[in-house]
Backbone as JSON Lines, residues from 0, in Angstrom:
{"i":0,"aa":"M","n":[76.73,116.2,70.82],"ca":[76.49,114.84,71.25],"c":[77.83,114.18,71.57]}
{"i":1,"aa":"P","n":[77.99,113.65,72.79],"ca":[79.28,113.08,73.18],"c":[79.58,111.79,72.43]}
{"i":2,"aa":"D","n":[80.88,111.58,72.15],"ca":[81.3,110.37,71.45],"c":[81.24,109.13,72.36]}
{"i":3,"aa":"E","n":[81.51,109.32,73.64],"ca":[81.56,108.21,74.57],"c":[80.45,108.34,75.61]}
{"i":4,"aa":"E","n":[79.97,107.2,76.02],"ca":[78.95,107.17,77.07],"c":[79.64,107.32,78.42]}
{"i":5,"aa":"L","n":[79.09,108.18,79.29],"ca":[79.62,108.34,80.63],"c":[78.81,107.47,81.58]}
{"i":6,"aa":"I","n":[79.52,106.79,82.48],"ca":[78.9,105.85,83.4],"c":[79.23,106.28,84.83]}
{"i":7,"aa":"D","n":[78.2,106.35,85.69],"ca":[78.4,106.67,87.1],"c":[78.71,105.38,87.86]}
{"i":8,"aa":"I","n":[79.81,105.4,88.61],"ca":[80.22,104.22,89.38],"c":[80.5,104.63,90.82]}
{"i":9,"aa":"K","n":[79.99,103.82,91.74],"ca":[80.23,104.0,93.17],"c":[80.96,102.75,93.65]}
{"i":10,"aa":"F","n":[81.93,102.93,94.53],"ca":[82.73,101.81,95.04],"c":[82.34,101.52,96.49]}
{"i":11,"aa":"R","n":[81.88,100.32,96.76],"ca":[81.45,99.92,98.1],"c":[82.61,99.21,98.8]}
{"i":12,"aa":"L","n":[83.0,99.73,99.96],"ca":[84.12,99.18,100.71],"c":[83.67,98.07,101.65]}
{"i":13,"aa":"Y","n":[84.63,97.42,102.29],"ca":[84.37,96.27,103.16],"c":[83.47,96.58,104.35]}
{"i":14,"aa":"D","n":[83.45,97.82,104.81],"ca":[82.63,98.17,105.98],"c":[81.29,98.79,105.6]}
{"i":15,"aa":"G","n":[80.94,98.78,104.32],"ca":[79.66,99.3,103.86],"c":[79.69,100.76,103.44]}
{"i":16,"aa":"S","n":[80.8,101.45,103.69],"ca":[80.91,102.85,103.25],"c":[81.23,102.88,101.76]}
{"i":17,"aa":"D","n":[81.06,104.04,101.16],"ca":[81.23,104.18,99.71],"c":[82.27,105.23,99.37]}
{"i":18,"aa":"I","n":[82.89,105.05,98.21],"ca":[83.72,106.08,97.58],"c":[83.0,106.44,96.29]}
{"i":19,"aa":"G","n":[82.71,107.71,96.11],"ca":[82.05,108.13,94.87],"c":[80.61,108.51,95.11]}
{"i":20,"aa":"P","n":[79.82,108.62,94.09],"ca":[80.0,108.15,92.71],"c":[80.87,109.1,91.88]}
{"i":21,"aa":"F","n":[81.53,108.49,90.88],"ca":[82.35,109.22,89.92],"c":[81.87,108.87,88.53]}
{"i":22,"aa":"R","n":[82.11,109.78,87.59],"ca":[81.75,109.54,86.18],"c":[82.98,109.07,85.43]}
{"i":23,"aa":"Y","n":[82.81,107.99,84.69],"ca":[83.89,107.45,83.87],"c":[83.38,107.24,82.46]}
{"i":24,"aa":"S","n":[84.29,107.37,81.51],"ca":[83.91,107.06,80.13],"c":[83.9,105.54,80.0]}
{"i":25,"aa":"S","n":[83.16,105.04,79.05],"ca":[83.07,103.59,78.86],"c":[84.4,103.01,78.37]}
{"i":26,"aa":"A","n":[85.34,103.87,77.94],"ca":[86.65,103.42,77.48],"c":[87.67,103.33,78.62]}
{"i":27,"aa":"S","n":[87.31,103.78,79.83],"ca":[88.22,103.7,80.98],"c":[88.47,102.25,81.35]}
{"i":28,"aa":"T","n":[89.7,101.94,81.74],"ca":[90.02,100.56,82.11],"c":[89.79,100.33,83.61]}
{"i":29,"aa":"V","n":[89.68,99.07,83.97],"ca":[89.52,98.69,85.38],"c":[90.75,99.13,86.17]}
{"i":30,"aa":"D","n":[91.92,99.07,85.56],"ca":[93.14,99.51,86.22],"c":[93.06,101.0,86.6]}
{"i":31,"aa":"M","n":[92.47,101.81,85.74],"ca":[92.29,103.24,86.04],"c":[91.36,103.43,87.24]}
{"i":32,"aa":"L","n":[90.31,102.6,87.32],"ca":[89.38,102.67,88.46],"c":[90.11,102.34,89.75]}
{"i":33,"aa":"K","n":[90.96,101.31,89.71],"ca":[91.7,100.9,90.89],"c":[92.67,101.99,91.34]}
{"i":34,"aa":"Q","n":[93.3,102.67,90.4],"ca":[94.2,103.78,90.75],"c":[93.44,104.89,91.46]}
{"i":35,"aa":"R","n":[92.23,105.15,91.0],"ca":[91.4,106.18,91.64],"c":[91.02,105.76,93.05]}
{"i":36,"aa":"I","n":[90.71,104.48,93.24],"ca":[90.33,103.98,94.57],"c":[91.5,104.14,95.54]}
{"i":37,"aa":"V","n":[92.71,103.76,95.11],"ca":[93.88,103.89,95.99],"c":[94.12,105.36,96.35]}
{"i":38,"aa":"S","n":[94.0,106.26,95.4],"ca":[94.26,107.68,95.67],"c":[93.17,108.32,96.52]}
{"i":39,"aa":"D","n":[91.92,107.85,96.41],"ca":[90.81,108.45,97.16],"c":[90.39,107.63,98.38]}
{"i":40,"aa":"W","n":[91.22,106.67,98.81],"ca":[90.87,105.81,99.94],"c":[90.66,106.66,101.19]}
{"i":41,"aa":"P","n":[89.54,106.46,101.92],"ca":[89.25,107.28,103.1],"c":[90.29,107.09,104.21]}
{"i":42,"aa":"K","n":[90.58,108.15,104.91],"ca":[91.52,108.1,106.03],"c":[90.85,107.41,107.22]}
{"i":43,"aa":"G","n":[91.65,106.76,108.05],"ca":[91.15,106.16,109.28],"c":[90.61,104.75,109.13]}
{"i":44,"aa":"K","n":[90.71,104.15,107.96],"ca":[90.25,102.76,107.78],"c":[91.32,101.81,108.3]}
{"i":45,"aa":"T","n":[90.87,100.66,108.84],"ca":[91.83,99.7,109.38],"c":[92.6,98.99,108.27]}
{"i":46,"aa":"I","n":[91.97,98.76,107.14],"ca":[92.63,98.12,106.0],"c":[92.83,99.18,104.93]}
{"i":47,"aa":"V","n":[94.08,99.37,104.53],"ca":[94.41,100.39,103.54],"c":[95.25,99.74,102.43]}
{"i":48,"aa":"P","n":[94.8,99.82,101.18],"ca":[95.6,99.27,100.09],"c":[96.82,100.17,99.82]}
{"i":49,"aa":"K","n":[97.96,99.54,99.64],"ca":[99.19,100.29,99.34],"c":[99.41,100.42,97.84]}
{"i":50,"aa":"A","n":[98.85,99.47,97.08],"ca":[99.06,99.46,95.63],"c":[97.81,98.95,94.93]}
{"i":51,"aa":"V","n":[97.76,99.19,93.64],"ca":[96.63,98.76,92.81],"c":[96.51,97.24,92.79]}
{"i":52,"aa":"T","n":[97.64,96.55,92.92],"ca":[97.63,95.08,92.86],"c":[96.94,94.45,94.06]}
{"i":53,"aa":"E","n":[96.73,95.2,95.13],"ca":[96.07,94.67,96.33],"c":[94.55,94.78,96.25]}
{"i":54,"aa":"I","n":[94.02,95.36,95.18],"ca":[92.58,95.6,95.07],"c":[91.97,94.69,94.01]}
{"i":55,"aa":"K","n":[90.8,94.15,94.35],"ca":[89.99,93.43,93.37],"c":[88.63,94.13,93.33]}
{"i":56,"aa":"L","n":[88.12,94.33,92.12],"ca":[86.8,94.93,91.93],"c":[85.83,93.85,91.51]}
{"i":57,"aa":"I","n":[84.65,93.85,92.15],"ca":[83.62,92.88,91.83],"c":[82.38,93.62,91.38]}
{"i":58,"aa":"S","n":[81.86,93.24,90.22],"ca":[80.64,93.83,89.7],"c":[79.75,92.7,89.19]}
{"i":59,"aa":"S","n":[78.52,92.68,89.64],"ca":[77.55,91.64,89.25],"c":[78.09,90.25,89.5]}
{"i":60,"aa":"G","n":[78.82,90.09,90.61],"ca":[79.32,88.78,91.0],"c":[80.56,88.32,90.26]}
{"i":61,"aa":"K","n":[81.17,89.18,89.45],"ca":[82.36,88.8,88.69],"c":[83.54,89.67,89.07]}
{"i":62,"aa":"I","n":[84.71,89.04,89.22],"ca":[85.94,89.79,89.46],"c":[86.39,90.39,88.14]}
{"i":63,"aa":"L","n":[86.6,91.7,88.13],"ca":[86.94,92.4,86.9],"c":[88.44,92.36,86.63]}
{"i":64,"aa":"E","n":[88.8,92.14,85.38],"ca":[90.2,92.08,84.96],"c":[90.7,93.49,84.65]}
{"i":65,"aa":"N","n":[91.99,93.74,84.96],"ca":[92.57,95.07,84.8],"c":[92.52,95.6,83.37]}
{"i":66,"aa":"N","n":[92.65,94.73,82.38],"ca":[92.72,95.21,81.0],"c":[91.35,95.43,80.37]}
{"i":67,"aa":"K","n":[90.27,95.09,81.04],"ca":[88.91,95.3,80.52],"c":[88.52,96.76,80.68]}
{"i":68,"aa":"T","n":[87.64,97.22,79.8],"ca":[87.12,98.59,79.93],"c":[85.81,98.57,80.7]}
{"i":69,"aa":"V","n":[85.42,99.73,81.17],"ca":[84.16,99.85,81.91],"c":[82.99,99.44,81.02]}
{"i":70,"aa":"G","n":[83.06,99.8,79.75],"ca":[82.01,99.42,78.81],"c":[81.88,97.92,78.64]}
{"i":71,"aa":"Q","n":[82.99,97.2,78.69],"ca":[82.95,95.74,78.58],"c":[82.43,95.08,79.85]}
{"i":72,"aa":"C","n":[82.6,95.72,80.99],"ca":[82.18,95.15,82.27],"c":[80.72,95.43,82.6]}
{"i":73,"aa":"K","n":[80.14,96.38,81.92],"ca":[78.77,96.82,82.21],"c":[77.77,95.75,81.77]}
{"i":74,"aa":"I","n":[76.81,95.47,82.62],"ca":[75.75,94.51,82.3],"c":[74.61,95.27,81.63]}
{"i":75,"aa":"P","n":[74.24,94.92,80.4],"ca":[73.23,95.69,79.68],"c":[71.8,95.52,80.2]}
{"i":76,"aa":"Y","n":[71.48,94.37,80.77],"ca":[70.1,94.16,81.22],"c":[69.94,94.56,82.69]}
{"i":77,"aa":"G","n":[68.76,94.98,83.04],"ca":[68.44,95.32,84.42],"c":[69.0,96.64,84.89]}
{"i":78,"aa":"E","n":[69.56,97.43,84.0],"ca":[70.14,98.7,84.38],"c":[69.11,99.81,84.29]}
{"i":79,"aa":"V","n":[69.12,100.68,85.25],"ca":[68.24,101.84,85.23],"c":[68.97,102.96,84.51]}
{"i":80,"aa":"P","n":[68.37,103.55,83.48],"ca":[69.05,104.66,82.79],"c":[69.35,105.79,83.77]}
{"i":81,"aa":"G","n":[70.58,106.26,83.75],"ca":[70.99,107.33,84.66],"c":[71.29,106.83,86.06]}
{"i":82,"aa":"G","n":[71.25,105.52,86.29],"ca":[71.54,104.95,87.61],"c":[73.02,104.82,87.85]}
{"i":83,"aa":"V","n":[73.36,104.53,89.1],"ca":[74.75,104.38,89.5],"c":[75.08,102.9,89.61]}
{"i":84,"aa":"I","n":[76.2,102.48,89.02],"ca":[76.66,101.11,89.14],"c":[77.5,101.01,90.4]}
{"i":85,"aa":"I","n":[77.22,100.0,91.23],"ca":[77.99,99.79,92.46],"c":[78.94,98.63,92.24]}
{"i":86,"aa":"M","n":[80.22,98.9,92.49],"ca":[81.25,97.86,92.41],"c":[81.81,97.65,93.81]}
{"i":87,"aa":"H","n":[81.97,96.4,94.19],"ca":[82.5,96.07,95.52],"c":[84.02,96.01,95.45]}
{"i":88,"aa":"V","n":[84.66,96.55,96.49],"ca":[86.11,96.61,96.56],"c":[86.6,95.61,97.6]}
{"i":89,"aa":"V","n":[87.47,94.7,97.18],"ca":[88.08,93.73,98.09],"c":[89.57,94.04,98.15]}
{"i":90,"aa":"V","n":[90.08,94.2,99.36],"ca":[91.5,94.49,99.54],"c":[92.18,93.22,100.03]}
{"i":91,"aa":"Q","n":[93.21,92.78,99.3],"ca":[94.0,91.63,99.69],"c":[95.45,92.09,99.79]}
{"i":92,"aa":"P","n":[95.94,92.32,101.02],"ca":[97.33,92.76,101.16],"c":[98.28,91.75,100.54]}
{"i":93,"aa":"S","n":[99.41,92.24,100.04],"ca":[100.35,91.35,99.37],"c":[100.87,90.29,100.32]}
{"i":94,"aa":"L","n":[101.19,89.13,99.79],"ca":[101.62,87.98,100.58],"c":[102.95,88.25,101.25]}
{"i":95,"aa":"A","n":[103.86,88.94,100.59],"ca":[105.17,89.24,101.17],"c":[105.03,90.08,102.44]}
{"i":96,"aa":"K","n":[104.09,91.0,102.43],"ca":[103.87,91.86,103.59],"c":[103.4,91.04,104.78]}
{"i":97,"aa":"T","n":[102.45,90.14,104.57],"ca":[101.92,89.35,105.67],"c":[102.97,88.38,106.2]}
{"i":98,"aa":"K","n":[103.82,87.83,105.34],"ca":[104.89,86.95,105.82],"c":[105.88,87.73,106.67]}
{"i":99,"aa":"T","n":[106.22,88.94,106.26],"ca":[107.14,89.78,107.02],"c":[106.56,90.11,108.38]}
{"i":100,"aa":"E","n":[105.28,90.49,108.41],"ca":[104.63,90.81,109.68],"c":[104.59,89.59,110.58]}
{"i":101,"aa":"K","n":[104.36,88.43,110.01],"ca":[104.28,87.22,110.8],"c":[105.64,86.91,111.44]}
{"i":102,"aa":"K","n":[106.72,87.09,110.68],"ca":[108.04,86.85,111.22],"c":[108.34,87.81,112.37]}
{"i":103,"aa":"I","n":[107.93,89.05,112.23],"ca":[108.15,90.04,113.28],"c":[107.36,89.65,114.52]}
{"i":104,"aa":"D","n":[106.12,89.19,114.35],"ca":[105.29,88.81,115.47],"c":[105.83,87.57,116.18]}
{"i":105,"aa":"D","n":[106.39,86.62,115.43],"ca":[106.86,85.37,116.02],"c":[108.23,85.5,116.69]}
{"i":106,"aa":"S","n":[109.04,86.42,116.26],"ca":[110.39,86.5,116.77],"c":[110.49,86.83,118.27]}
{"i":107,"aa":"P","n":[109.64,87.69,118.86],"ca":[109.8,87.96,120.3],"c":[109.46,86.74,121.18]}
{"i":108,"aa":"R","n":[108.64,85.86,120.7],"ca":[108.26,84.7,121.49],"c":[109.33,83.62,121.38]}
{"i":109,"aa":"K","n":[109.7,83.09,122.5],"ca":[110.64,81.96,122.51],"c":[109.95,80.81,123.22]}
{"i":110,"aa":"I","n":[109.88,79.71,122.53],"ca":[109.22,78.54,123.09],"c":[110.27,77.73,123.82]}
{"i":111,"aa":"V","n":[110.04,77.51,125.09],"ca":[110.95,76.74,125.91],"c":[110.22,75.46,126.32]}
{"i":112,"aa":"C","n":[110.82,74.36,126.02],"ca":[110.21,73.08,126.36],"c":[110.77,72.64,127.73]}
{"i":113,"aa":"S","n":[109.91,72.31,128.62],"ca":[110.34,71.87,129.94],"c":[109.77,70.48,130.26]}
{"i":114,"aa":"C","n":[109.91,69.59,129.29],"ca":[109.4,68.24,129.47],"c":[110.4,67.42,130.27]}
{"i":115,"aa":"S","n":[109.88,66.55,131.08],"ca":[110.72,65.64,131.86],"c":[110.3,64.22,131.6]}
{"i":116,"aa":"I","n":[111.25,63.37,131.25],"ca":[110.94,61.97,131.02],"c":[111.46,61.18,132.22]}
{"i":117,"aa":"L","n":[110.58,60.47,132.88],"ca":[110.99,59.71,134.06],"c":[111.13,58.25,133.79]}
């Protein structure tokens, strides 16, 4: 008889595709799930997380905290025994990256004012 309960989790991406399902022990942390998502991210997606900090996991309408375990995040009611829990993955690129990209995009453009006051 196993000491820990194993939970099947599937990760739903922004375009409706899925990663998984994978089996996790109820003692696994949300941070561990995020590391798995970054390492198993499908090739060819337009949005790709570079780090664990760019990912947010949502389960049952709640954003999951990194230090929580899967067992703490699981909703006890309405669950089908042996069913797969679906967690939604939201990717938010880091703010520093977007500011850098914006500066690169703005630099080639030069605004020239040609107003004449008569």
